[in-house]
N, C-alpha and C positions, 0 to 999 in steps of 0.2 A: 242805222244809227245808233239806236238805242242798243241792239247787240254788242256795238262795240265799247260804248258806255259803260255796260255790264261786265263785260268781257276785261275790261282795264279794271274797274273796281275787284274784279276777284282777284286779279294779279298782283295789284297793289296791295289787297289785303293778306293774300298770301304771303308777299314778300315781308310784309310788316310783322305778320305772326310768325315766319321762319327767325326773322331778327329778335324778336322778342323772346322765344324759347332758347335759342342760341344765349342770350346774354343772360337768362336764368339758369342756365345749365352751369354745375360748378366745375365741370370737367376741364382740366388743364390742357391748354390745346398749344401745338409748336410746328404750326404750319409756316411760319416766317420768324426772321429774326426779332420783331417786334413783340408778339407772343411768347417767344423763347426769353425775353428779358422781362415781360411782364411775368411770366411764371418763375423765374429765378429771384425776383424783387417779393414775389408775395410771402406772406407771413407764413404759410405752411410749408415752406420749401426751405430746406437745409438747415432747420433748427437754429441754432445760435451763430454759424457761420458768418462771417465779415460779408455784405454783400455791398459795402461802398464802392464805387467806379466798376461795378461789371462790366468786364469786355468777353465779347465772343469771339473766340479763336478762328475755329473752322467748324464746317459742318461734313460729316460723312454721312452718306447711304448705303446700308448695306439691306438688299432686298426691301421689306416692309419696316425698316427699323432706321430710324435717324439719330446722329449722334451727334452733340455739339458740345464742344470743348469750351471753357470759360476760364477767367480769374478776375480777380479782384485784387483790393489793395491787400488783402492779407490771405486770401485763399485761391485754390486752383481746384478742377473737378469739371466733370460731365453731366449731361441733361440727356436721358435718350427718352423718343418718340417711337409709338408702334402705328401704322397705317391701318385706322379701322375701316368699315364696309363703304363709308362715306368719303374714302379718300383723306380723311383728316388725321392728323400725326394727333395722338393721343398719349399723353404723360405717361410713362412707363417706370422712368426710376432716375435718381440724381444722387450722385457721390463728389463729396469735396472735403478736402483737406484744408485745415487752419494751418497756416506756417508758424512756426515757432520763431524763427529769426525775422530779419528785415526786410527780406525780399523772400517771395515764394521761388521754389525750386522747382526744377524738371521734375514731374512725377509722374509715376506710370500707376494706373488705375485697371482692376480686371474688370470685364465688362463680359457676362455672360448672356447670350440670344439665341433663339432659334432660327435655324435656316432650313427650309424646306423640309420640317419634322424631324430635324437631328439639333443636339443640344450643342453647341461652339462657345468656346471659351475664348476670348480677345482680350488683347493688353491694348489700351489707349495710353499714349505717351504726350504728356502737356508739357511743351517746352518753355522754359522761361526765356526770354528773350535777351534780358541781361545777366543769365548765369552763363558760366564759362563751357557749360556742356555742349558737345558737338555731335558725337556719335554716343551710340550703345550699341551692346551686344544682348542679344536675350539668349540665352541657354536651356532649353526645355529638355528634362530626362536627360541629360549629358548629353544630347546629340550635338550634329553641328550648328553653331551659333548663327542666328539671326542678325545680319547687322542692319542699323539703323542709322542714316545721315540725316541730322537735321537741319540743314543748310537749307533757310526758307521755308521750311514747314513748322509751325506751330504745334502742331499736333498730327500724330500718326496712329495707326490702328496697326496692329500685328496679332494677325491670327494665330493661335498656337495649337490649332487643330486637337485639342485633348478628347473630344467627343464623347464628356460626361466620365473622363477616367481621370485619377490624381494624377497630378504632374508635378516633378520638381522645378521650379523657375529661378534663374540666377540672372539677375542683369547687373551687367556692367555699365559706368556712364565713362566717357572719356573726352579730353579737351582736343581744342584742334589740331594738337601736336600729336594725337592719339596716345598720351598720358592718363592713365587710369586715376580719376576722380573721386568716385564712391564705387560701391559695389552692394548691391541688395538683391 
C-alpha cells in the first residue's frame, strides 16, 4: 500500500512540475485553435495590426508545418508553426496585411518552408467571403497558369515549386462570371 501511495505521489508531482514548466515557458504554441487565437492576440504578435474580432479560417498541414489563415475587422494573414521533437507545434512566423478600405480583400501571401531538406515556396490565398473574387490564376515564369476556384474555400495553398530559384509570379483575380477584377 505504501508503494502505491509513493508511486501516486511521484506521478502527481511529475504532472504538476510539467505543467509549471510549460506555463513558465514563453514559447508560443499552436497545437489547437485556442492556442492559435491566444498567439494571435498576444502583444508580441503582428505589431500594430488590428486584432479585433480575429476569426480562424482554415488550417493546412504540410509535413511538419501547420499553417492557419485568419482575418479580423481590418486585417488578414496567416500564422505558421513547426512540429518540434515533442510533437508540439511551435511558432515559426506570421504575416498580415491591414486593409486600407472598408473590407479586407482576397490576399495572396508568400510562404517559404522546408520539405524533406529542400526549400519550397508556396502562395497562400486568403479569401474574403464578402468580395466578388471567385477564381484566380497564378502564372509562374510564364508557364501554364494554375487555376484556383475559391468556391467553399476560405484559404488555398498553391505550391509554386520554385526550389529556391527566383520566380516571376503574376496573379489574376476573376469574378463569378470569369471577368478580370484585378491583376498583381
